[in-house]
C-alpha positions as CSV (number, residue, x, y, z in Angstrom):
1,M,-0.1,-0.3,-0.1
2,S,1.8,3.6,-0.8
3,K,0.1,6.9,0.1
4,D,1.7,8.4,-3.1
5,S,0.4,5.8,-5.8
6,Y,-1.7,8.9,-6.9
7,I,-0.8,12.7,-7.5
8,F,-3.0,14.1,-4.5
9,T,-3.9,17.5,-3.1
10,P,-4.3,16.9,1.3
11,L,-6.3,19.3,3.3
12,P,-4.9,19.5,6.9
13,G,-7.7,19.0,9.8
14,K,-8.2,18.2,13.3
15,P,-6.1,15.1,14.4
16,N,-8.3,12.3,14.8
17,G,-11.3,13.8,13.2
18,P,-12.9,12.6,10.4
19,L,-11.1,11.5,7.4
20,L,-12.6,13.1,3.7
21,F,-12.0,11.1,0.5
22,L,-12.7,13.4,-2.9
23,F,-13.1,12.1,-6.1
24,H,-13.4,14.5,-8.8
25,G,-15.4,14.2,-12.1
26,T,-13.8,13.5,-15.7
27,G,-11.4,16.3,-16.8
28,G,-11.5,17.4,-13.4
29,N,-8.3,17.4,-10.8
30,E,-7.3,16.9,-7.2
31,N,-8.6,20.5,-6.5
32,Q,-11.5,20.2,-8.2
33,M,-13.7,18.9,-4.9
34,L,-11.8,20.9,-2.4
35,G,-14.1,24.1,-2.3
36,L,-17.1,21.4,-1.7
37,A,-15.3,19.6,1.2
38,L,-14.7,22.9,2.8
39,D,-18.2,23.9,2.0
40,L,-19.5,20.8,3.8
41,L,-17.2,20.1,6.6
42,P,-15.5,23.4,7.6
43,G,-11.8,22.4,8.7
44,V,-11.9,18.8,7.7
45,A,-8.8,16.8,6.8
46,A,-9.2,15.6,3.0
47,I,-7.2,13.7,0.5
48,S,-8.0,14.5,-3.2
49,P,-6.7,12.2,-5.8
50,R,-6.5,12.9,-9.5
51,G,-7.3,10.3,-11.8
52,D,-4.5,8.7,-13.3
53,V,-6.4,7.3,-16.7
54,S,-6.3,10.1,-19.4
55,E,-8.9,10.2,-21.9
56,Y,-7.6,12.5,-24.8
57,G,-5.9,14.6,-22.3
58,A,-9.3,14.8,-19.6
59,A,-8.4,12.6,-16.0
60,R,-10.3,9.9,-14.8
61,F,-10.1,7.1,-12.6
62,F,-10.6,4.0,-15.0
63,R,-11.0,3.4,-18.8
64,R,-14.0,3.5,-21.1
65,T,-14.6,2.2,-24.1
66,A,-17.8,4.5,-25.0
67,E,-20.1,6.3,-23.3
68,G,-21.5,4.4,-20.0
69,V,-19.5,1.5,-21.4
70,Y,-16.8,0.7,-18.9
71,D,-13.7,-1.6,-19.1
72,M,-14.5,-3.9,-16.7
73,D,-11.0,-5.1,-16.2
74,D,-9.7,-2.0,-15.8
75,L,-12.3,-0.8,-13.6
76,A,-11.1,-4.0,-11.3
77,R,-7.3,-3.1,-11.4
78,R,-8.2,0.7,-10.9
79,T,-10.5,0.0,-7.8
80,A,-7.9,-2.2,-6.2
81,K,-5.3,0.2,-6.6
82,M,-7.2,3.0,-4.9
83,A,-8.8,0.4,-2.0
84,D,-4.8,0.7,-1.5
85,F,-4.0,4.1,-1.9
86,I,-7.5,4.8,1.1
87,K,-6.2,2.0,2.9
88,A,-2.4,3.6,3.6
89,H,-3.9,7.3,4.3
90,V,-6.4,5.9,6.7
91,G,-3.6,3.6,8.5
92,A,-1.5,6.5,9.0
93,A,-4.4,9.3,9.9
94,K,-6.3,6.9,12.4
95,P,-9.6,8.9,11.7
96,S,-12.6,9.2,13.9
97,S,-14.3,8.1,10.7
98,V,-13.8,7.8,6.9
99,I,-16.2,9.4,4.3
100,G,-16.2,9.7,0.7
101,I,-17.6,12.0,-1.6
102,G,-17.2,11.8,-5.7
103,F,-18.8,13.6,-9.0
104,S,-19.8,11.9,-12.1
105,N,-16.8,9.6,-12.7
106,G,-15.4,10.0,-9.3
107,A,-19.1,8.7,-7.7
108,N,-18.2,5.9,-10.1
109,I,-14.8,4.5,-8.5
110,L,-16.4,5.5,-5.3
111,A,-19.0,3.2,-5.7
112,S,-16.6,0.6,-7.3
113,V,-14.5,0.7,-4.1
114,L,-17.6,0.5,-2.2
115,F,-18.6,-2.6,-3.8
116,A,-14.8,-4.2,-3.5
117,E,-14.1,-2.9,0.4
118,P,-17.5,-2.1,2.0
119,D,-16.0,-1.8,5.4
120,L,-13.8,1.1,4.5
121,F,-16.1,3.5,4.1
122,D,-18.4,4.6,7.2
123,A,-20.5,6.9,5.2
124,T,-20.5,7.8,1.1
125,I,-21.9,10.4,-1.1
126,L,-22.5,9.4,-4.6
127,M,-23.5,12.6,-6.7
128,H,-24.5,11.6,-10.2
129,P,-23.3,8.2,-10.2
130,L,-23.6,5.5,-13.1
131,I,-23.4,2.1,-12.7
132,P,-24.1,0.4,-16.1
133,F,-23.6,-3.0,-14.4
134,E,-24.9,-5.3,-11.7
135,P,-22.7,-4.4,-8.5
136,K,-21.4,-7.9,-6.6
137,V,-20.2,-6.9,-2.7
138,N,-17.2,-8.5,-1.4
139,G,-19.3,-8.8,2.2
140,S,-22.0,-6.8,3.0
141,L,-23.3,-2.9,3.0
142,E,-25.4,-3.7,6.3
143,D,-26.1,-0.1,8.0
144,K,-23.6,1.5,5.6
145,R,-24.7,5.3,4.7
146,V,-25.5,6.2,1.6
147,L,-26.3,9.5,-0.3
148,I,-27.1,9.2,-3.9
149,T,-28.0,12.9,-5.6
150,A,-29.2,12.7,-9.4
151,G,-30.7,14.8,-11.9
152,R,-34.1,13.8,-13.1
153,R,-33.2,14.9,-16.8
154,D,-29.6,13.7,-16.8
155,P,-28.5,12.7,-20.1
156,I,-25.0,11.3,-18.7
157,C,-26.6,8.9,-15.6
158,P,-30.3,7.6,-16.7
159,P,-32.3,8.3,-13.8
160,E,-33.6,4.4,-14.5
161,L,-29.9,3.3,-13.7
162,T,-29.8,5.5,-10.4
163,T,-33.1,4.0,-9.3
164,R,-31.8,0.6,-10.0
165,L,-28.6,1.3,-7.9
166,D,-30.7,2.9,-5.0
167,S,-32.7,-0.3,-4.9
168,Y,-29.8,-2.7,-5.0
169,L,-27.9,-1.0,-1.9
170,R,-30.9,-0.8,-0.1
171,A,-31.2,-4.6,-1.1
172,D,-28.2,-5.1,0.4
173,G,-28.7,-3.4,3.7
174,A,-27.4,0.0,3.2
175,D,-29.1,2.9,4.8
176,V,-29.6,5.0,1.3
177,T,-31.1,8.4,1.2
178,L,-31.9,9.5,-2.6
179,E,-31.8,13.3,-3.2
180,W,-33.3,14.4,-6.9
181,H,-33.3,17.7,-8.6
182,E,-35.4,18.5,-11.6
183,G,-32.1,19.2,-14.3
184,G,-29.5,17.4,-15.7
185,H,-25.9,16.3,-14.9
186,E,-25.0,19.4,-12.6
187,M,-24.6,20.1,-8.8
188,R,-27.5,21.7,-7.9
189,Q,-28.3,23.7,-4.4
190,N,-30.8,21.1,-2.7
191,E,-27.9,18.4,-3.3
192,L,-25.6,20.5,-1.2
193,V,-28.3,20.8,1.3
194,A,-28.9,17.1,1.6
195,A,-25.1,16.7,1.7
196,R,-24.7,18.9,4.5
197,T,-28.1,17.2,6.2
198,F,-26.4,13.9,5.8
199,L,-22.8,14.8,7.5
200,A,-24.2,16.6,10.3
201,P,-23.4,13.5,12.8
202,Y,-20.2,14.3,11.6
203,R,-19.5,17.7,12.5
204,L,-19.0,17.0,16.2
205,Q,-16.2,14.5,15.4
206,Q,-14.6,17.3,13.3
207,E,-15.2,19.8,15.8
208,T,-13.7,17.5,19.0
209,G,-11.9,15.1,17.4
210,T,-13.4,12.1,18.7
């Protein structure tokens, strides 16, 4: 396991408080999600890696062969690599809780890590995920907290696939909140409100370091 297997930006926070992992969308970078983290949990410790796959110059976390068609072998390899990266940072920081937030392609790699290593995260926020395959969970998602946010007119992440993901997670025991807006693939204010509400239990940990 290596803490340096990705280029990343760290945010310092209170020792032994929550540790937040941030995953950007296609074409983003390790700084794209930092403002969101500071807005949702001011002062939180965070790790924001840059995707190490280039798609015509745009950074991603795994390869795809077409829009919505994933290279599943590559996804499996990148998921294992990301899980090791997360474990290395968690082992060094020894946080009170581990939270993941991903947008679009970042939500997809976060979801894939959640399926492969369900015990890594205490809570995850999947913003506009697209999971066009039937997940196989390595263990159980029992009582894992998950927030999904999505647009009802999202041309990239069809609402029926969002609903299918929601149903799958619930069937495996996850504690899921699903927040819709009436737009497309963009973040909207009600998503941020839902995320703040979802993260409320971790604010006290962040403030007290317990």
